[in-house]
All heavy atoms as a GROMACS GRO file, in nm:
protein
  626
    1MET      N    1  10.041  15.650  10.540
    1MET     CA    2  10.035  15.511  10.580
    1MET      C    3  10.055  15.421  10.458
    1MET      O    4   9.993  15.442  10.355
    1MET     CB    5   9.900  15.482  10.645
    1MET     CG    6   9.891  15.342  10.698
    1MET     SD    7   9.746  15.318  10.803
    1MET     CE    8   9.623  15.284  10.682
    2ILE      N    9  10.142  15.323  10.472
    2ILE     CA   10  10.170  15.230  10.363
    2ILE      C   11  10.095  15.099  10.390
    2ILE      O   12  10.108  15.041  10.498
    2ILE     CB   13  10.320  15.201  10.352
    2ILE    CG1   14  10.396  15.330  10.319
    2ILE    CG2   15  10.347  15.095  10.248
    2ILE    CD1   16  10.546  15.315  10.323
    3LEU      N   17  10.017  15.057  10.293
    3LEU     CA   18   9.948  14.930  10.304
    3LEU      C   19  10.033  14.821  10.241
    3LEU      O   20  10.076  14.834  10.127
    3LEU     CB   21   9.812  14.935  10.234
    3LEU     CG   22   9.707  15.024  10.297
    3LEU    CD1   23   9.581  15.026  10.212
    3LEU    CD2   24   9.674  14.978  10.437
    4LEU      N   25  10.056  14.717  10.315
    4LEU     CA   26  10.139  14.608  10.267
    4LEU      C   27  10.051  14.503  10.200
    4LEU      O   28   9.954  14.456  10.260
    4LEU     CB   29  10.215  14.544  10.384
    4LEU     CG   30  10.308  14.430  10.353
    4LEU    CD1   31  10.420  14.478  10.259
    4LEU    CD2   32  10.370  14.376  10.480
    5ALA      N   33  10.080  14.471  10.078
    5ALA     CA   34  10.007  14.368  10.006
    5ALA      C   35  10.085  14.237  10.016
    5ALA      O   36  10.207  14.235  10.006
    5ALA     CB   37   9.989  14.406   9.861
    6PHE      N   38  10.012  14.131  10.040
    6PHE     CA   39  10.071  13.998  10.044
    6PHE      C   40  10.030  13.924   9.918
    6PHE      O   41   9.940  13.964   9.847
    6PHE     CB   42  10.024  13.922  10.169
    6PHE     CG   43  10.083  13.975  10.296
    6PHE    CD1   44  10.018  14.072  10.369
    6PHE    CD2   45  10.204  13.928  10.342
    6PHE    CE1   46  10.072  14.121  10.486
    6PHE    CE2   47  10.260  13.976  10.458
    6PHE     CZ   48  10.194  14.074  10.531
    7VAL      N   49  10.097  13.815   9.894
    7VAL     CA   50  10.065  13.730   9.779
    7VAL      C   51  10.020  13.595   9.831
    7VAL      O   52  10.077  13.541   9.926
    7VAL     CB   53  10.189  13.713   9.687
    7VAL    CG1   54  10.162  13.610   9.579
    7VAL    CG2   55  10.228  13.846   9.626
    8GLN      N   56   9.916  13.542   9.768
    8GLN     CA   57   9.873  13.406   9.797
    8GLN      C   58   9.901  13.320   9.675
    8GLN      O   59   9.858  13.353   9.565
    8GLN     CB   60   9.724  13.400   9.830
    8GLN     CG   61   9.675  13.257   9.852
    8GLN     CD   62   9.528  13.253   9.886
    8GLN    OE1   63   9.487  13.306   9.987
    8GLN    NE2   64   9.450  13.192   9.799
    9VAL      N   65   9.973  13.212   9.696
    9VAL     CA   66  10.001  13.121   9.586
    9VAL      C   67   9.956  12.981   9.628
    9VAL      O   68   9.972  12.941   9.743
    9VAL     CB   69  10.152  13.123   9.548
    9VAL    CG1   70  10.240  13.077   9.662
    9VAL    CG2   71  10.178  13.040   9.424
   10VAL      N   72   9.894  12.912   9.532
   10VAL     CA   73   9.851  12.774   9.554
   10VAL      C   74   9.935  12.685   9.463
   10VAL      O   75   9.939  12.706   9.342
   10VAL     CB   76   9.701  12.754   9.524
   10VAL    CG1   77   9.661  12.609   9.547
   10VAL    CG2   78   9.616  12.849   9.609
   11PHE      N   79  10.002  12.589   9.526
   11PHE     CA   80  10.082  12.491   9.451
   11PHE      C   81  10.008  12.358   9.446
   11PHE      O   82   9.958  12.312   9.548
   11PHE     CB   83  10.216  12.465   9.521
   11PHE     CG   84  10.309  12.582   9.527
   11PHE    CD1   85  10.321  12.656   9.644
   11PHE    CD2   86  10.387  12.617   9.418
   11PHE    CE1   87  10.410  12.764   9.652
   11PHE    CE2   88  10.476  12.724   9.426
   11PHE     CZ   89  10.486  12.797   9.542
   12ALA      N   90  10.003  12.297   9.329
   12ALA     CA   91   9.958  12.158   9.318
   12ALA      C   92  10.078  12.074   9.356
   12ALA      O   93  10.191  12.102   9.313
   12ALA     CB   94   9.914  12.127   9.176
   13SER      N   95  10.055  11.972   9.438
   13SER     CA   96  10.166  11.891   9.484
   13SER      C   97  10.130  11.744   9.479
   13SER      O   98  10.022  11.708   9.436
   13SER     CB   99  10.203  11.934   9.627
   13SER     OG  100  10.327  11.879   9.665
   14ASN      N  101  10.222  11.660   9.524
   14ASN     CA  102  10.198  11.516   9.524
   14ASN      C  103  10.199  11.461   9.667
   14ASN      O  104  10.254  11.356   9.694
   14ASN     CB  105  10.301  11.445   9.437
   14ASN     CG  106  10.445  11.472   9.480
   14ASN    OD1  107  10.474  11.572   9.543
   14ASN    ND2  108  10.536  11.383   9.444
   15LEU      N  109  10.135  11.535   9.757
   15LEU     CA  110  10.124  11.491   9.896
   15LEU      C  111  10.028  11.372   9.902
   15LEU      O  112   9.923  11.374   9.839
   15LEU     CB  113  10.067  11.606   9.981
   15LEU     CG  114  10.142  11.737   9.975
   15LEU    CD1  115  10.060  11.847  10.039
   15LEU    CD2  116  10.276  11.724  10.043
   16HIS      N  117  10.065  11.270   9.977
   16HIS     CA  118   9.979  11.152   9.979
   16HIS      C  119   9.940  11.105  10.119
   16HIS      O  120   9.865  11.009  10.132
   16HIS     CB  121  10.043  11.038   9.899
   16HIS     CG  122  10.178  10.997   9.950
   16HIS    ND1  123  10.292  11.065   9.917
   16HIS    CD2  124  10.215  10.898  10.034
   16HIS    CE1  125  10.395  11.008   9.977
   16HIS    NE2  126  10.352  10.907  10.048
   17CYS      N  127   9.989  11.173  10.224
   17CYS     CA  128   9.952  11.132  10.359
   17CYS      C  129   9.967  11.248  10.456
   17CYS      O  130  10.023  11.352  10.423
   17CYS     CB  131  10.037  11.013  10.404
   17CYS     SG  132  10.212  11.052  10.428
   18ASP      N  133   9.918  11.227  10.578
   18ASP     CA  134   9.926  11.331  10.680
   18ASP      C  135  10.070  11.362  10.718
   18ASP      O  136  10.102  11.475  10.755
   18ASP     CB  137   9.847  11.290  10.804
   18ASP     CG  138   9.696  11.293  10.778
   18ASP    OD1  139   9.652  11.365  10.686
   18ASP    OD2  140   9.622  11.224  10.852
   19ASN      N  141  10.159  11.263  10.710
   19ASN     CA  142  10.299  11.288  10.742
   19ASN      C  143  10.363  11.381  10.639
   19ASN      O  144  10.448  11.463  10.674
   19ASN     CB  145  10.378  11.158  10.751
   19ASN     CG  146  10.351  11.084  10.881
   19ASN    OD1  147  10.312  11.145  10.980
   19ASN    ND2  148  10.370  10.954  10.879
   20CYS      N  149  10.321  11.369  10.513
   20CYS     CA  150  10.370  11.461  10.408
   20CYS      C  151  10.326  11.603  10.442
   20CYS      O  152  10.407  11.696  10.435
   20CYS     CB  153  10.311  11.423  10.273
   20CYS     SG  154  10.359  11.264  10.209
   21ALA      N  155  10.199  11.618  10.477
   21ALA     CA  156  10.146  11.749  10.510
   21ALA      C  157  10.220  11.808  10.630
   21ALA      O  158  10.257  11.926  10.630
   21ALA     CB  159   9.996  11.741  10.540
   22LYS      N  160  10.244  11.726  10.731
   22LYS     CA  161  10.315  11.772  10.851
   22LYS      C  162  10.457  11.817  10.817
   22LYS      O  163  10.503  11.922  10.864
   22LYS     CB  164  10.319  11.658  10.953
   22LYS     CG  165  10.382  11.696  11.083
   22LYS     CD  166  10.380  11.579  11.181
   22LYS     CE  167  10.453  11.615  11.308
   22LYS     NZ  168  10.465  11.503  11.400
   23LYS      N  169  10.525  11.740  10.731
   23LYS     CA  170  10.661  11.774  10.692
   23LYS      C  171  10.665  11.910  10.621
   23LYS      O  172  10.750  11.994  10.648
   23LYS     CB  173  10.716  11.664  10.600
   23LYS     CG  174  10.860  11.681  10.558
   23LYS     CD  175  10.903  11.560  10.474
   23LYS     CE  176  11.044  11.571  10.425
   23LYS     NZ  177  11.082  11.455  10.342
   24VAL      N  178  10.570  11.933  10.530
   24VAL     CA  179  10.563  12.060  10.458
   24VAL      C  180  10.532  12.174  10.555
   24VAL      O  181  10.598  12.278  10.553
   24VAL     CB  182  10.460  12.054  10.343
   24VAL    CG1  183  10.436  12.192  10.283
   24VAL    CG2  184  10.508  11.957  10.235
   25LYS      N  185  10.432  12.154  10.641
   25LYS     CA  186  10.394  12.259  10.737
   25LYS      C  187  10.511  12.297  10.827
   25LYS      O  188  10.535  12.414  10.852
   25LYS     CB  189  10.277  12.212  10.823
   25LYS     CG  190  10.144  12.217  10.754
   25LYS     CD  191  10.035  12.168  10.849
   25LYS     CE  192   9.904  12.150  10.779
   25LYS     NZ  193   9.802  12.091  10.864
   26GLU      N  194  10.580  12.196  10.879
   26GLU     CA  195  10.689  12.221  10.973
   26GLU      C  196  10.807  12.292  10.908
   26GLU      O  197  10.880  12.363  10.976
   26GLU     CB  198  10.737  12.090  11.036
   26GLU     CG  199  10.637  12.034  11.135
   26GLU     CD  200  10.681  11.900  11.192
   26GLU    OE1  201  10.776  11.839  11.142
   26GLU    OE2  202  10.615  11.855  11.288
   27ASN      N  203  10.828  12.274  10.781
   27ASN     CA  204  10.943  12.335  10.714
   27ASN      C  205  10.910  12.465  10.642
   27ASN      O  206  10.984  12.562  10.655
   27ASN     CB  207  11.006  12.235  10.616
   27ASN     CG  208  11.078  12.123  10.688
   27ASN    OD1  209  11.193  12.140  10.726
   27ASN    ND2  210  11.011  12.011  10.711
   28ILE      N  211  10.804  12.468  10.566
   28ILE     CA  212  10.773  12.586  10.484
   28ILE      C  213  10.723  12.702  10.569
   28ILE      O  214  10.748  12.818  10.536
   28ILE     CB  215  10.673  12.550  10.372
   28ILE    CG1  216  10.726  12.435  10.286
   28ILE    CG2  217  10.641  12.672  10.285
   28ILE    CD1  218  10.865  12.459  10.227
   29SER      N  219  10.658  12.674  10.680
   29SER     CA  220  10.607  12.783  10.764
   29SER      C  221  10.720  12.869  10.821
   29SER      O  222  10.698  12.983  10.860
   29SER     CB  223  10.519  12.729  10.876
   29SER     OG  224  10.593  12.644  10.961
   30PHE      N  225  10.842  12.815  10.825
   30PHE     CA  226  10.956  12.891  10.877
   30PHE      C  227  11.038  12.959  10.767
   30PHE      O  228  11.139  13.022  10.796
   30PHE     CB  229  11.046  12.800  10.961
   30PHE     CG  230  10.979  12.758  11.089
   30PHE    CD1  231  10.932  12.628  11.104
   30PHE    CD2  232  10.960  12.848  11.192
   30PHE    CE1  233  10.869  12.590  11.221
   30PHE    CE2  234  10.897  12.810  11.309
   30PHE     CZ  235  10.850  12.681  11.324
   31GLU      N  236  10.995  12.945  10.643
   31GLU     CA  237  11.064  13.017  10.535
   31GLU      C  238  11.044  13.167  10.555
   31GLU      O  239  10.936  13.212  10.597
   31GLU     CB  240  11.007  12.976  10.398
   31GLU     CG  241  11.047  12.839  10.350
   31GLU     CD  242  11.193  12.830  10.311
   31GLU    OE1  243  11.244  12.920  10.243
   31GLU    OE2  244  11.256  12.730  10.351
   32LYS      N  245  11.145  13.242  10.525
   32LYS     CA  246  11.141  13.388  10.540
   32LYS      C  247  11.024  13.447  10.461
   32LYS      O  248  11.004  13.413  10.344
   32LYS     CB  249  11.273  13.445  10.490
   32LYS     CG  250  11.295  13.589  10.520
   32LYS     CD  251  11.434  13.630  10.475
   32LYS     CE  252  11.469  13.767  10.524
   32LYS     NZ  253  11.605  13.803  10.487
   33GLY      N  254  10.944  13.531  10.525
   33GLY     CA  255  10.835  13.601  10.458
   33GLY      C  256  10.701  13.529  10.458
   33GLY      O  257  10.600  13.587  10.419
   34VAL      N  258  10.696  13.403  10.502
   34VAL     CA  259  10.570  13.328  10.501
   34VAL      C  260  10.482  13.378  10.615
   34VAL      O  261  10.522  13.381  10.731
   34VAL     CB  262  10.594  13.176  10.514
   34VAL    CG1  263  10.462  13.102  10.534
   34VAL    CG2  264  10.666  13.124  10.390
   35LYS      N  265  10.361  13.421  10.578
   35LYS     CA  266  10.266  13.473  10.676
   35LYS      C  267  10.164  13.367  10.717
   35LYS      O  268  10.124  13.359  10.831
   35LYS     CB  269  10.194  13.595  10.619
   35LYS     CG  270  10.096  13.658  10.715
   35LYS     CD  271  10.031  13.779  10.653
   35LYS     CE  272   9.938  13.845  10.753
   35LYS     NZ  273   9.801  13.852  10.712
   36ASP      N  274  10.122  13.285  10.621
   36ASP     CA  275  10.022  13.182  10.648
   36ASP      C  276  10.045  13.066  10.554
   36ASP      O  277  10.095  13.084  10.442
   36ASP     CB  278   9.881  13.241  10.627
   36ASP     CG  279   9.771  13.150  10.679
   36ASP    OD1  280   9.795  13.075  10.777
   36ASP    OD2  281   9.660  13.154  10.623
   37LEU      N  282  10.008  12.947  10.600
   37LEU     CA  283  10.031  12.825  10.522
   37LEU      C  284   9.922  12.725  10.551
   37LEU      O  285   9.885  12.705  10.666
   37LEU     CB  286  10.168  12.766  10.561
   37LEU     CG  287  10.204  12.628  10.507
   37LEU    CD1  288  10.238  12.638  10.359
   37LEU    CD2  289  10.322  12.572  10.584
   38SER      N  290   9.868  12.664  10.447
   38SER     CA  291   9.774  12.554  10.466
   38SER      C  292   9.808  12.444  10.366
   38SER      O  293   9.851  12.472  10.253
   38SER     CB  294   9.629  12.600  10.452
   38SER     OG  295   9.603  12.646  10.323
   39VAL      N  296   9.791  12.322  10.411
   39VAL     CA  297   9.823  12.205  10.329
   39VAL      C  298   9.701  12.115  10.324
   39VAL      O  299   9.642  12.086  10.428
   39VAL     CB  300   9.944  12.128  10.387
   39VAL    CG1  301   9.978  12.008  10.302
   39VAL    CG2  302  10.065  12.220  10.401
   40SER      N  303   9.663  12.071  10.205
   40SER     CA  304   9.549  11.981  10.189
   40SER      C  305   9.594  11.854  10.118
   40SER      O  306   9.629  11.857  10.000
   40SER     CB  307   9.437  12.048  10.109
   40SER     OG  308   9.336  11.954  10.080
   41VAL      N  309   9.593  11.743  10.193
   41VAL     CA  310   9.626  11.614  10.132
   41VAL      C  311   9.515  11.573  10.036
   41VAL      O  312   9.542  11.518   9.928
   41VAL     CB  313   9.646  11.505  10.242
   41VAL    CG1  314   9.669  11.369  10.180
   41VAL    CG2  315   9.763  11.543  10.332
   42GLU      N  316   9.390  11.603  10.073
   42GLU     CA  317   9.275  11.566   9.989
   42GLU      C  318   9.282  11.632   9.850
   42GLU      O  319   9.253  11.570   9.749
   42GLU     CB  320   9.143  11.604  10.057
   42GLU     CG  321   9.115  11.530  10.185
   42GLU     CD  322   9.188  11.589  10.307
   42GLU    OE1  323   9.225  11.710  10.304
   42GLU    OE2  324   9.214  11.513  10.401
   43ASP      N  325   9.321  11.760   9.849
   43ASP     CA  326   9.328  11.834   9.723
   43ASP      C  327   9.467  11.836   9.661
   43ASP      O  328   9.487  11.888   9.553
   43ASP     CB  329   9.284  11.980   9.745
   43ASP     CG  330   9.140  11.991   9.788
   43ASP    OD1  331   9.059  11.904   9.753
   43ASP    OD2  332   9.108  12.088   9.860
   44ASN      N  333   9.566  11.780   9.735
   44ASN     CA  334   9.706  11.782   9.691
   44ASN      C  335   9.752  11.924   9.662
   44ASN      O  336   9.811  11.952   9.558
   44ASN     CB  337   9.727  11.693   9.568
   44ASN     CG  338   9.725  11.547   9.604
   44ASN    OD1  339   9.781  11.507   9.705
   44ASN    ND2  340   9.659  11.466   9.524
   45THR      N  341   9.725  12.014   9.758
   45THR     CA  342   9.766  12.153   9.741
   45THR      C  343   9.838  12.206   9.864
   45THR      O  344   9.817  12.160   9.976
   45THR     CB  345   9.646  12.245   9.713
   45THR    OG1  346   9.553  12.236   9.821
   45THR    CG2  347   9.578  12.213   9.582
   46VAL      N  348   9.924  12.302   9.838
   46VAL     CA  349   9.992  12.379   9.943
   46VAL      C  350   9.961  12.525   9.912
   46VAL      O  351   9.993  12.574   9.804
   46VAL     CB  352  10.144  12.354   9.941
   46VAL    CG1  353  10.213  12.440  10.047
   46VAL    CG2  354  10.178  12.206   9.960
   47THR      N  355   9.897  12.594  10.006
   47THR     CA  356   9.862  12.734   9.988
   47THR      C  357   9.948  12.817  10.083
   47THR      O  358   9.952  12.790  10.202
   47THR     CB  359   9.713  12.757  10.019
   47THR    OG1  360   9.635  12.672   9.935
   47THR    CG2  361   9.673  12.902   9.995
   48VAL      N  362  10.017  12.914  10.025
   48VAL     CA  363  10.109  12.997  10.104
   48VAL      C  364  10.074  13.144  10.083
   48VAL      O  365  10.057  13.188   9.970
   48VAL     CB  366  10.256  12.974  10.061
   48VAL    CG1  367  10.351  13.051  10.151
   48VAL    CG2  368  10.291  12.826  10.061
   49VAL      N  369  10.064  13.217  10.193
   49VAL     CA  370  10.050  13.362  10.188
   49VAL      C  371  10.185  13.417  10.235
   49VAL      O  372  10.235  13.378  10.340
   49VAL     CB  373   9.937  13.413  10.280
   49VAL    CG1  374   9.933  13.565  10.280
   49VAL    CG2  375   9.802  13.356  10.235
   50PHE      N  376  10.243  13.504  10.153
   50PHE     CA  377  10.377  13.552  10.185
   50PHE      C  378  10.396  13.699  10.150
   50PHE      O  379  10.320  13.758  10.074
   50PHE     CB  380  10.484  13.467  10.115
   50PHE     CG  381  10.484  13.476   9.965
   50PHE    CD1  382  10.564  13.568   9.900
   50PHE    CD2  383  10.405  13.392   9.889
   50PHE    CE1  384  10.565  13.576   9.761
   50PHE    CE2  385  10.405  13.399   9.750
   50PHE     CZ  386  10.485  13.492   9.686
   51ASN      N  387  10.500  13.755  10.210
   51ASN     CA  388  10.541  13.893  10.186
   51ASN      C  389  10.636  13.892  10.066
   51ASN      O  390  10.745  13.838  10.075
   51ASN     CB  391  10.611  13.948  10.311
   51ASN     CG  392  10.657  14.090  10.295
   51ASN    OD1  393  10.673  14.140  10.185
   51ASN    ND2  394  10.678  14.156  10.407
   52PRO      N  395  10.594  13.951   9.954
   52PRO     CA  396  10.678  13.946   9.833
   52PRO      C  397  10.808  14.024   9.842
   52PRO      O  398  10.896  14.008   9.758
   52PRO     CB  399  10.587  14.001   9.724
   52PRO     CG  400  10.488  14.085   9.796
   52PRO     CD  401  10.469  14.021   9.931
   53SER      N  402  10.824  14.105   9.946
   53SER     CA  403  10.952  14.175   9.962
   53SER      C  404  11.054  14.086  10.035
   53SER      O  405  11.171  14.121  10.042
   53SER     CB  406  10.932  14.307  10.037
   53SER     OG  407  10.897  14.283  10.171
   54LYS      N  408  11.009  13.972  10.087
   54LYS     CA  409  11.100  13.884  10.161
   54LYS      C  410  11.124  13.750  10.092
   54LYS      O  411  11.224  13.684  10.119
   54LYS     CB  412  11.045  13.860  10.301
   54LYS     CG  413  11.036  13.988  10.380
   54LYS     CD  414  11.009  13.961  10.524
   54LYS     CE  415  10.991  14.092  10.595
   54LYS     NZ  416  11.085  14.119  10.697
   55THR      N  417  11.033  13.708  10.008
   55THR     CA  418  11.051  13.582   9.934
   55THR      C  419  10.969  13.589   9.806
   55THR      O  420  10.902  13.688   9.779
   55THR     CB  421  11.011  13.460  10.021
   55THR    OG1  422  11.057  13.341   9.957
   55THR    CG2  423  10.862  13.451  10.043
   56ASP      N  424  10.974  13.484   9.727
   56ASP     CA  425  10.896  13.479   9.603
   56ASP      C  426  10.852  13.336   9.575
   56ASP      O  427  10.891  13.243   9.643
   56ASP     CB  428  10.973  13.540   9.486
   56ASP     CG  429  11.105  13.470   9.457
   56ASP    OD1  430  11.112  13.346   9.465
   56ASP    OD2  431  11.203  13.539   9.426
   57THR      N  432  10.770  13.323   9.474
   57THR     CA  433  10.713  13.194   9.439
   57THR      C  434  10.821  13.091   9.405
   57THR      O  435  10.811  12.976   9.446
   57THR     CB  436  10.617  13.210   9.319
   57THR    OG1  437  10.518  13.307   9.354
   57THR    CG2  438  10.548  13.080   9.285
   58LEU      N  439  10.924  13.132   9.334
   58LEU     CA  440  11.030  13.039   9.295
   58LEU      C  441  11.103  12.984   9.418
   58LEU      O  442  11.130  12.863   9.426
   58LEU     CB  443  11.129  13.106   9.200
   58LEU     CG  444  11.240  13.017   9.144
   58LEU    CD1  445  11.182  12.896   9.070
   58LEU    CD2  446  11.330  13.096   9.053
   59LYS      N  447  11.133  13.069   9.514
   59LYS     CA  448  11.201  13.023   9.636
   59LYS      C  449  11.114  12.925   9.714
   59LYS      O  450  11.163  12.825   9.766
   59LYS     CB  451  11.238  13.142   9.725
   59LYS     CG  452  11.351  13.224   9.671
   59LYS     CD  453  11.380  13.343   9.763
   59LYS     CE  454  11.482  13.436   9.700
   59LYS     NZ  455  11.497  13.560   9.776
   60LEU      N  456  10.984  12.953   9.721
   60LEU     CA  457  10.893  12.863   9.791
   60LEU      C  458  10.881  12.730   9.718
   60LEU      O  459  10.881  12.624   9.780
   60LEU     CB  460  10.756  12.930   9.808
   60LEU     CG  461  10.755  13.052   9.899
   60LEU    CD1  462  10.623  13.127   9.886
   60LEU    CD2  463  10.783  13.013  10.043
   61LYS      N  464  10.873  12.737   9.586
   61LYS     CA  465  10.866  12.614   9.505
   61LYS      C  466  10.991  12.529   9.529
   61LYS      O  467  10.981  12.409   9.551
   61LYS     CB  468  10.854  12.652   9.356
   61LYS     CG  469  10.860  12.533   9.261
   61LYS     CD  470  10.856  12.582   9.117
   61LYS     CE  471  10.893  12.475   9.020
   61LYS     NZ  472  10.784  12.393   8.977
   62LYS      N  473  11.107  12.592   9.527
   62LYS     CA  474  11.232  12.518   9.550
   62LYS      C  475  11.237  12.457   9.690
   62LYS      O  476  11.287  12.347   9.708
   62LYS     CB  477  11.353  12.608   9.528
   62LYS     CG  478  11.378  12.638   9.382
   62LYS     CD  479  11.500  12.728   9.365
   62LYS     CE  480  11.526  12.757   9.218
   62LYS     NZ  481  11.644  12.842   9.199
   63ALA      N  482  11.183  12.529   9.789
   63ALA     CA  483  11.181  12.477   9.926
   63ALA      C  484  11.092  12.354   9.936
   63ALA      O  485  11.127  12.257  10.005
   63ALA     CB  486  11.134  12.586  10.022
   64ILE      N  487  10.979  12.356   9.867
   64ILE     CA  488  10.890  12.239   9.866
   64ILE      C  489  10.956  12.124   9.791
   64ILE      O  490  10.954  12.009   9.836
   64ILE     CB  491  10.752  12.275   9.806
   64ILE    CG1  492  10.680  12.377   9.895
   64ILE    CG2  493  10.666  12.149   9.787
   64ILE    CD1  494  10.557  12.440   9.833
   65ASN      N  495  11.018  12.154   9.678
   65ASN     CA  496  11.089  12.052   9.600
   65ASN      C  497  11.200  11.986   9.682
   65ASN      O  498  11.220  11.865   9.674
   65ASN     CB  499  11.149  12.112   9.473
   65ASN     CG  500  11.047  12.155   9.370
   65ASN    OD1  501  11.077  12.238   9.285
   65ASN    ND2  502  10.926  12.104   9.375
   66LYS      N  503  11.270  12.067   9.760
   66LYS     CA  504  11.379  12.017   9.842
   66LYS      C  505  11.330  11.913   9.945
   66LYS      O  506  11.406  11.824   9.985
   66LYS     CB  507  11.446  12.135   9.914
   66LYS     CG  508  11.576  12.101   9.981
   66LYS     CD  509  11.642  12.227  10.036
   66LYS     CE  510  11.773  12.194  10.102
   66LYS     NZ  511  11.839  12.313  10.156
   67LEU      N  512  11.203  11.924   9.983
   67LEU     CA  513  11.145  11.827  10.076
   67LEU      C  514  11.104  11.698  10.006
   67LEU      O  515  11.064  11.602  10.070
   67LEU     CB  516  11.022  11.888  10.146
   67LEU     CG  517  11.050  12.007  10.237
   67LEU    CD1  518  10.919  12.068  10.284
   67LEU    CD2  519  11.137  11.967  10.355
   68GLY      N  520  11.112  11.698   9.873
   68GLY     CA  521  11.079  11.578   9.796
   68GLY      C  522  10.942  11.579   9.731
   68GLY      O  523  10.893  11.475   9.685
   69TYR      N  524  10.880  11.696   9.723
   69TYR     CA  525  10.746  11.706   9.665
   69TYR      C  526  10.746  11.801   9.547
   69TYR      O  527  10.822  11.896   9.543
   69TYR     CB  528  10.645  11.754   9.770
   69TYR     CG  529  10.646  11.670   9.893
   69TYR    CD1  530  10.706  11.716  10.010
   69TYR    CD2  531  10.592  11.542   9.892
   69TYR    CE1  532  10.710  11.636  10.124
   69TYR    CE2  533  10.596  11.463  10.005
   69TYR     CZ  534  10.655  11.509  10.120
   69TYR     OH  535  10.662  11.431  10.232
   70LYS      N  536  10.657  11.774   9.452
   70LYS     CA  537  10.645  11.866   9.339
   70LYS      C  538  10.565  11.988   9.384
   70LYS      O  539  10.491  11.982   9.483
   70LYS     CB  540  10.580  11.798   9.218
   70LYS     CG  541  10.432  11.775   9.230
   70LYS     CD  542  10.375  11.721   9.100
   70LYS     CE  543  10.223  11.721   9.112
   70LYS     NZ  544  10.155  11.707   8.987
   71ALA      N  545  10.579  12.096   9.312
   71ALA     CA  546  10.507  12.220   9.342
   71ALA      C  547  10.487  12.298   9.214
   71ALA      O  548  10.579  12.361   9.165
   71ALA     CB  549  10.584  12.302   9.445
   72GLU      N  550  10.367  12.290   9.160
   72GLU     CA  551  10.334  12.363   9.038
   72GLU      C  552  10.230  12.469   9.071
   72GLU      O  553  10.127  12.439   9.132
   72GLU     CB  554  10.278  12.268   8.931
   72GLU     CG  555  10.375  12.160   8.887
   72GLU     CD  556  10.504  12.214   8.828
   72GLU    OE1  557  10.499  12.317   8.759
   72GLU    OE2  558  10.610  12.154   8.852
   73VAL      N  559  10.255  12.592   9.034
   73VAL     CA  560  10.163  12.701   9.064
   73VAL      C  561  10.032  12.683   8.988
   73VAL      O  562  10.032  12.669   8.866
   73VAL     CB  563  10.225  12.838   9.029
   73VAL    CG1  564  10.126  12.951   9.052
   73VAL    CG2  565  10.353  12.861   9.108
   74VAL      N  566   9.920  12.683   9.062
   74VAL     CA  567   9.788  12.673   8.998
   74VAL      C  568   9.706  12.800   9.022
   74VAL      O  569   9.606  12.822   8.953
   74VAL     CB  570   9.709  12.549   9.045
   74VAL    CG1  571   9.775  12.423   8.994
   74VAL    CG2  572   9.692  12.544   9.194
   75GLU      N  573   9.748  12.881   9.120
   75GLU     CA  574   9.678  13.006   9.147
   75GLU      C  575   9.776  13.104   9.211
   75GLU      O  576   9.859  13.065   9.293
   75GLU     CB  577   9.561  12.983   9.242
   75GLU     CG  578   9.475  13.104   9.265
   75GLU     CD  579   9.360  13.076   9.361
   75GLU    OE1  580   9.304  12.964   9.357
   75GLU    OE2  581   9.327  13.165   9.440
   76TYR      N  582   9.766  13.230   9.170
   76TYR     CA  583   9.854  13.333   9.223
   76TYR      C  584   9.776  13.462   9.227
   76TYR      O  585   9.718  13.503   9.126
   76TYR     CB  586   9.975  13.348   9.128
   76TYR     CG  587  10.076  13.453   9.170
   76TYR    CD1  588  10.188  13.418   9.243
   76TYR    CD2  589  10.059  13.586   9.137
   76TYR    CE1  590  10.283  13.512   9.280
   76TYR    CE2  591  10.152  13.683   9.174
   76TYR     CZ  592  10.262  13.645   9.247
   76TYR     OH  593  10.357  13.739   9.284
   77LYS      N  594   9.765  13.523   9.346
   77LYS     CA  595   9.693  13.650   9.353
   77LYS      C  596   9.747  13.735   9.466
   77LYS      O  597   9.799  13.688   9.566
   77LYS     CB  598   9.544  13.626   9.370
   77LYS     CG  599   9.503  13.560   9.500
   77LYS     CD  600   9.354  13.537   9.503
   77LYS     CE  601   9.314  13.463   9.630
   77LYS     NZ  602   9.171  13.435   9.634
   78THR      N  603   9.734  13.867   9.446
   78THR     CA  604   9.772  13.964   9.548
   78THR      C  605   9.653  13.986   9.639
   78THR      O  606   9.541  13.999   9.594
   78THR     CB  607   9.812  14.098   9.483
   78THR    OG1  608   9.921  14.073   9.392
   78THR    CG2  609   9.856  14.198   9.586
   79ILE      N  610   9.681  13.986   9.770
   79ILE     CA  611   9.576  14.010   9.868
   79ILE      C  612   9.620  14.120   9.964
   79ILE      O  613   9.738  14.151   9.973
   79ILE     CB  614   9.540  13.881   9.946
   79ILE    CG1  615   9.664  13.823  10.018
   79ILE    CG2  616   9.479  13.778   9.855
   79ILE    CD1  617   9.635  13.704  10.104
   80LYS      N  618   9.526  14.179  10.033
   80LYS     CA  619   9.560  14.284  10.130
   80LYS      C  620   9.531  14.239  10.269
   80LYS      O  621   9.455  14.154  10.295
   80LYS     CB  622   9.482  14.411  10.097
   80LYS     CG  623   9.522  14.462   9.961
   80LYS     CD  624   9.500  14.608   9.951
   80LYS     CE  625   9.531  14.647   9.810
   80LYS     NZ  626   9.602  14.753   9.779
   0.00000   0.00000   0.00000
């Protein structure tokens, strides 16, 4: 049996309203390999759990940037 490990990455961002959070949720959740996504306007963070065999931190960062928001990695860890 093969256990699949996922990666959780937290990006610091410049989200400033609920519409920003909604825009990120609606777009990033459909990125290939994304398993879970949470957005916090209060903390200005985007937390993504993803399958590292399907995407990576750089692709997710670029996808967030493409929406008009910054994305700087503040936490990165492997989870099971």
